N, C-alpha and C positions, 0 to 999 in steps of 0.2 A: 539238135545239137550238132556240132561240127568236130571233125578230127583236127587237132592242132599238129603242125609239122615239127614244132619243138615246144618245150615248156615256156619259152619266152613269148609265144603267142598267147598264153594265159595272163599276161601282165596288163593291168588295168581293169576298168570297169568294175571296181570294188563297191560293194553295196552301201547304200545310206541306210543306217539302222537307227530307229526312233529310241529314244530314251524314255522309259515308262516309270521310273521310281523316283524322279526328281520332287523335292518339296520346295514350295515357294515359288515355282515357275509357272507362269499362266500360259506362255506360248509353247511351241513345239522345238525341241532340241534333237538333232540327228548327229550321228558320227559317221564319218566316211572311214570304213575299216580297210585302210591300206595295208594293214598287217596280214590281210588275206591274199596278197599277192604271193606268187610261188616262192619267191626268196624271203618272204616275211616282213616286207617293209616297202614304203614309198619309193625307196631308192632304186628298186627295180626298174621303175620308169626312167630315172636318171641314167642308169647304167645302159640300158637298151638304147635310149636316145643318143647319148654321148658316143658310144661305140659304133652305132650305125652311121652317124654323122661323120665320125673320123675315117670310117671305112669307105663311105661314099665320096669323100673328097680325096681319097688316095693317101691320106696320111697314115692310115692303119692298114696293114695287110696280114693275111693269115700267117701264124707263126711268129709274129712280132710280140714284144713285151709292152703291156700297158703299165704305167707307173701312177699310183694314186697315193694321197697323203691323208688317208683317214681309215681307221679301223671300224669295228663294230658292224651295224647293220649296212652301212654304206659299202664296206669292203665286201661283205658276204654277197650283196647284189651284184657288185661287179665281178666277183669270182664266179658266180653262177652263170652270168652272161658270157663271160670269157670262156668257160669251160664249154658252152654250146657253140660260141662262135669260133672256137680254136685259136684264141689268143692266150698268150702267157700273162700272168699278172704279178707285179710286185706291189706289195702293200708296205708303205713307210708309216709307222704309227708310234705313238707313245706307248710306253709300257703299262697300259691300263686295261686292256681287253683281258676278260677271264679265261680260264682254261677251255671251257666249252667253245667259246668263239674262236680261239686259236685252234683247237682240234678240228673245227669245221673248215676254217680256212685252209689248213694244212691238207685235209682230205680233198679239198677242192683244187689242190695243186698250187696254192699261192706261195711265192717266195716272199717271206716275212723279213722286213728290217726294222728292228724295234730300237727306237732312240729315246733318251731321257734328257730333258732340259737343254736340247740343242739350241744353240743361238739362232734366233729367227725362226724357230719352231719347225715342225716336221714338214710343212709345205715348202719352206725355203731349203730344207735338206733334200727333199725329193727333187725339186727343180735343179738344184745344184748338182746333184748326182748324175742326172740324165745328161746335162750339158757339160759338165767338167769331164766326164768319161768319154764324151763324144760318140755315145752309142746311137747309131742311126736306126738301130732295130728296136729302139724304146721311144715310147711316146707318153708324155705326162699329160693327164687329164685333170683339170682343175675342178675341185668340188664346188667352187663359188658359181659355176654356171647352171644354178638351180632353175633359171627361167626355161631351160629346155623341157622341163616336164610340169612345171607349176601350172601353166596356162592350160595344159591338157587336163589336169585334175579340175581346175576351176570350171572349165567348159563342161565337163562331166557333171558337175554339181548344178550347174545353171541349166542344162539340158533336163534333168530330172525335177529341178525346183526352180522355175523361173523367177519366182517372187521370193527368193531368199533374202533375208535382211542383213544378215552378217555371216561371214566365214572366217572361224578362228583357226589359226595355224600355228604350231611351234616355229619360232624363228631359229633355224637349225645352226646357223654360224653368223658371225658378226658381220660378214659381208653380204648377206642376204637381204639387201635394201634397194635392189634395182627397181626402177619405176615399173608399175603395173600397167597392164592394158586398161584403157580408159573406163571401160564398162565396169571394172572391179574396184575402181577407187571409191573410197568411203564405205565399202563392204568388207574389205579384208582387214582383220585384226591380227596383228603379231603378237605372239606370247613369248615372253623372256623370263629369265631368272634374275634374282639380285646380284649385283657385282660381288665378287669374290676375291679377297686379298691372298688366298692361298695360291701356291704355284704348283702344278699347272692348274688344279682345280681341287676343291675339297673332295674327299673320298665319297661324300654323300651327294655329290652334284649330280643333277639330272643329265644323263647323256643325251646328245643331240639336242641341246637347248642352250642358245646363245645367252650371253648376260645382257643386262638392260642397255639399250642402244640410244633411245631418245627419250629422256625422262619427261619432257613436256608434250609428248605425243598423245593425242586422243585415240590412236589406233594401235598403241602398244600397251600390253597388260603384263605386269610383273607378278609372277607367282613364286612362292618359296619352295624349296625342295621338299620340305615336309608336307605342305599342302599338295604338291603335285603327286607324291607317293600316296598320301591319304585317298586322293581321288581316284588314282589308278587302281588301288587296291579295292576301293568301293566299287568301281566299274567292273571289276572281275567278280566280285562276291555278290553284287545285287543286280547286275545286267548281264552277266555271262560273258562280258567283253574283255578278253585276255590281252590287254593293251599295255604298252610301255610306259615309262615315267613322263616323258615329254607329252604323250597323249592326256595323261592325268593333269598336266599343267594346263593344256589347252582347254580340256573340259572344265577344270575348275574356274578358269577366267570366263569362259562362255556362260557358265551357270550364274556366276556372280553378275554379269551384265545382264543376262536374261531376266534376272529377278526384278529388274527395274524397268522391264519392257511390258508391252500390253499382250493381251492373249492372242492378237493377230500376228505376233512376231514369229518368225521362222529363222532358226539358227543352225548352222552346220559347223561341225568341228572336224578337223583333219587329224585322225589318229595314225601316225606315221609308222609305227612298229608295234610288235607284240611282246610277250613276256619271254620269249625263247632266250634272248641274250641276258636276262636279268633274274634267272631262277635262284642264283645265289646272291642276289642283290636285294632289291626292295620286295621281292616276291617271298623271300626267306625270313621268317619271323625271327630267327636267330641274328640276321644281319640288321634288322630293325632294332632289336633289343641292344645289339652291340653298340650302336651309335645313338642309342637313347632317343629315337625320333618318335614323335607322337603318332599313334595309329589306332585304328579300330581293331579289337580283337575279333577275328573272323570266326573263331570258335572258342568256347570257354572250357569245355572238358573233353577228354578222350575216353568215352565210355568203354569199359572192359567187362567181358561177361563174368559172371560169378563162377567160382571154382566148383560149386555144387550145381549139377544139372541133371535133368532127366535124359538119359542116353536114347531112350525110345524115340525122342523127337527126330533123330537122324534116320532112324530105321523106317519111320513113317514118310520120309521124304525121298521121292524117286527122281533124281536128275535126268534119268534115262528115258522118261516118258513125256511126250508132247502134251502140253496143257491145253488141249482143244482138239477138234476134228478138222482135218483138211484132205479132201479126196478129190479124185477126178471125176468129171462129169462123162455123159455118154460120148462126147466127142474127144475125150482124152485131155481135156484142159482142167487145171486145178481150180476150178470155180466154186466147189463145195466146201465153204470155209465157215468156221464158227464166228468170225468176225467180218463185217463188210469191208471191202477194199477201198483204199484211197485212189484218187485219180492220178494219173501220171502228170507231172509238172514238167513241161517241155524246156522252159527257161527260168532262170532265178530272176525275179524282178529287181529293178534297179533300186528300188525304195521298199523297205520291208519294215514289219512292225516290231520285231526283236531279232536277236541274233540267231535264234534257232531256225529262222527262215532262210539263213544263209548256209544251211546244211543241204547237200545234194547238188546235182548239176556240175560235178567235178570234170575237170578236163580229161579228154582222152588224147594221149600224145604218142606219136610214132617215134620209135627207137631207131637211131641211125648208126652210131659208132659202135656200140657193143655187138650188135649182130654182125657187122663187118669184121670186128676183131675175132669173132668165133667162126667165122667162115658160114654164117648163115644167110641164105637167100630169102627165105620167108619174111613176110611183113609182121613185126611184133608191134603191138599198141599197149600202152600202159594207162591204166585209170588211175588217176592221181587223187586217191582218197585222202591224202594228207592235207588236201586243200579244203577239207571240210572246216566249219567254224571252230571246231574244238581239236582238230588236227588229225582225225582218224575216221575210218570207215564205221567205227562204233557209235559216233554221233548219230547215225542214221536210226540204229536200233533203239538207243536210249530215248529218243523222242517218240518213237512209235510204241515202246512199251508203255511210257507214261501216258500217251493218248489213249490206249487200250485200257489201262487201269482207271483213268478218269472217267471214261465212257461207261465203264462197269460199275463205277461208284466204289470201287475198292480203294482208290487214292483220292483223299479229300484234303482241303486247305489245312494246314498245320500239322499234317502227318510227317513222318520220318522215313525216307527211303534208305533201305540197307541193301548192299549188293556186294556178293563175292565176286572178284574179277582180278585178271592179271594187269588191270590198269587202264586200258583205253575206254572200256565201257564205264569205268569209274569217272574218268574225265567227261565224257558225254553225259552221264547222269548228273555229276555235280554242275555242270553247266546249265543243263535243263532246270535243275532244282533251283539254281541261282535266279533263273529268269522267272520261274513260276512260284517261287517262295517257299519251297519245301526245304526241310532239313535233310541232310544226307551223310550217310555214313558208309564208307568204302572199306572193305576187308580184302586185303591182298597179301601174297606171299612176299617174304623178305627179299627174295632175289630179283624182284622186280625193281626197276631204276629209281633212284632218289628223284629224278626229274619228273616221273609221273606223280610221285607223292606230293611234290611242290606245286605242280600244276593243279591237282586236285584240291590242295588246301587253299590255294589261291582263290579258288571259287567258292570258298566258305564251307566246304565239306570237311569231314573228319576222316583221317586214314588210320586203320588199325592193321598192323603187320603180323602175320603168322610165320611159323618156321617153314623153312624149306624142307623138301623130302618127306612131308607128311601126306599120306595118301588121302584121297578125297572123302573116304568113308570114315575118317577120323574126327572126332569132335574138336581136336585141335587144328584141323585144316581150316582153309579160309571159308570153306563151306559150312563146316561145323560151327565155327565161331560166329558166322552170320546167322545161322539158325538159333544159336544160343541168345544172341542179341536180340533177335526178333521176338523170342519168347519172354525177354524181360523188359523191353521198351514198350510202353503203351502206344497205341496209335501209330505202329510202324508196319512197313510192308517190305517183303522182298519181292522184286519184280521177276528176278530169276531168268537171266539170259539163256539158260541151259534148257529151260522148257517153255519159255514165253513164246507164244505165236507171233509177237511183234518183231521177234528177231528175224525170221526167214521172210516174213510178210514185207518188211521194209525193202528188202532186196528183190523180192518178186514184183512189187508194185512200182519201184522207182529205179533202184540201181540197174536191173537187168533191162528196163525200158531205155535208160539212157545209153546203155551199150548198143542195143539194137538199133536205136535212132541214128546215133553216130555212125555205126558201121553199115547202115542201111541194110541190116539183116544178112550181111555176107561175112560169116565167121566160121572158121573150121575148128578152132579150140579156144576155150576159155580156162585160164590157170587161176586157181583161187587156193590161198592158204586156208587151212582148216583148223580152227580153235574149237568154238562151239559148234561150227559147221553151219550156222544160220546163213552166212553170205553164200557159200557154195550151194546150200540147198535151194535158197530162195531164187538165186540167179539161174541155177539149173532147171528148175520147175518152169520158169517163165520162158527161158531161151529155147528149151526143147519143144515147147508148144508151137514156136514160130520157125525155129531151124532145127528140125528133128536130127539132122546129121552132124549137129555141132557136138564135139566131144568136150566133156567137162573133166578137168584135170584137178584133182585135190592133192595139195602138198601138206605132207606131214613130217615133222622133225624126227630125226633118229632119237629114240628114247620115248617116243609117244606111241600109242596103240590104235590111233584112229584108222590107220591104213589097214591094221590086221588086229581086230578086236580078240582074236583067239590067243594072242601072245599073253603071257602072264606076267612078265617083267617089263617094267618101265625104268627109265634111268634120267638122271639130270641132264638138261641141255640149257643153253644159254640164251638162244633166241627166244623173244618174248611174244606173246599173242596167238602163237599157233601150237597145236598138239594138246593132249590131255591124256589121263590115266583112266578114262571111262569114255563111252560114247554118249554125248549128250542127246537129249529127247529131240532137239531142233534139228540134228543131223539125219537126213534120209540117205543112208550110204548107197541106196540103189540109184540115186541120182548121179552119182560120180562114176564116170566111165573108166578113168585111169587114176591110179594112185602113184604119186612120186615121193620117195623119201628125201630128205634133205639134211645136210650136216651143218653144224655151226660154222665151220670154215667156209663152206660155200655160201652160206647166207650172208655172212658179214663181208666177206671179200667181193662178193657181187653186188651188195649194197654200196660199198665204198666206190666200186667201178661205175655204178649208176650215178653217183654223186659227181665223181671226178669227170666222167667223159659225156654224161647227158644232162648234167646240172640239175638232176632230180634229187631233191633233198628228202630222201626216204629213209625208212627205219630197216631193221634186219630182216623182218619177214618179207619185206618187199624183195630183198635179194634172194631169199629162198624161192619166192615164186618166179622171179625172172630167170634164176639159174635153171629151174625146172623146164621153163619155156624154151630156153635156149637149147637144151638138150632134146626136147621134143622136135624143135625146129630143124635141127640138123638133117639134111637129106630131103626135107620138104621143098616143094617147087617155089619159085618167086611169087606165085599168085596166092599162095596160102596165107591165111590171116589168123593171127593169134592174138588174143586180148589177155593181158595180164593185169591182175588187181595189185596196186601198191597200197597196203592197208593204212600205214601211218608214216610220220616223218621224223627228221632228225631231233626235234626238240626233246624226245624222251631219252636220247642215247648220247647226248654230247660228251659225257665222261666214260662212256662204254666204248662201243666198237669204233667210234670216230677218233679214239685215242690211240696213237701209235703204240704207247706203252702198253695199254690194255691188249691190244692185238699181239704184240711181240711176247708178252708173258704167256700167252696161251697158244703160242706156236703157230698163229695164223699169218698168212702172207700180207705184206703191206703193198 
């Protein structure tokens, strides 16, 4: 692995993932997961290409304002790139983007100009605005120049699959009809939606999908909005692929075509974006029902535990004890383990068997702007765990815990996985369960974000909420409710991230190795947020074997007791994914050299700064970790090297700390 100078270096080389649950298809169908780009869509490529080209030709200089006429994923990609390259961005768009998208664009520093039913459309308005005002410091970039990145994607596909027979892609807008390179003619199939008489579009119209262009063409396929959403939801729930509606349309068309082909046929489908922008759209069952769209019920019941239960079940459960043995050998290495270790995977393959193989090998990116703003000379690098397939570091442990249970024979086909979690482990387990065919029930406290609930439910899992402020030893807590459900549901299992060996093992085997590899074992500090403590423990155990002088910093929010288990009082805190009211069994506190406490304000304000100044679309706990790293870095020399983990991304918090109103109400700085 290599260090990336900025997050823009992580754009491209998205994996080709095989679909495994198709019926009636003899050949092979793969999807190119463009939603795994750092900004969440294929438009990351367009933004980077267009901005660099404009910069190289002298049309665009640092400090100038870029003007674009499209919202949604396209605008987010340009905003991320402009944040890194230090351009300003104005987005002229119809009044159609939801609150979450607007919040993210605002946090990225975008100037939004929202117009309705303007004569000539938003594109005409944007061009007219730039020229009429005579602003020499503004440059309009036309969205129709899609050829700047399409050839790059097609070449990546052919490099990995030279014998591909057909490539299906959503036709993003009506102007994307430019001639293709000769070697792709006859292979590229464009997917569109039916013509719509509503202005500007029906509320159920699939975003980023143009209307039918050429009715007589053999290379254009028309897919209804309903079929697009049905397929997108199916991909989430049965393949663990968290894709957007236009991707559903493209896969629907590809599958229909592939059913008429031979077993030797290979098809690739371009999935241009993910579910982040559509959590209150087709992902939400309420939205589907409101517009009376046909859909598959992803889950039929919400099982609730009986009111009568045996309280002794909680007393016999000990979340503070590791479920296995793991000791040092004579040389001081942690080689004596109950379970065999996995081998380190140095790079993610370009072609993979399912989406779970897209977990790991996340980029390590150097920070530039924030350290300068804080007067820090030391080198700070961030491990972008939000680029895992399910969006967080917890994807790693979800898969490892399932692997161990399958190997031990305690998890078998047809069983139900039950897990108490603050959310991210739930997403990872739901994704793995979707791929492997297990049922999944996630129990989480009420204060965790609605976005996490929708993401988990999109993967076909069931979510049960428990009241906030309930101590873990109560039968009404998320731990207690999970135990009660386990006692009542036959053929169920609690993998238990608090005690499961797979939690720290995933980081000992892979995460730590990735860091050591990229940093060439030259590390002075590693800063890790502690929730269950599995990531801090696993990373610390491996790193200290190879770099004994490296200091491990554990970050614990105010209100949690992980940094000081002797304290008797805990209190509510807003940041999610770190902190607890007990010390989980997977946390070896003696592997942590330094503890740092974090406040909600520090966490959220720093996370917003990472988004605005470094283009890193990360969550609140990432802000806590980076704030701690910046404090430690003050006074350190320029050669000092600090690695910080960024556990998850913005998808889970679009209506929380990304909202100016949410921050203002709580008295946090914007």
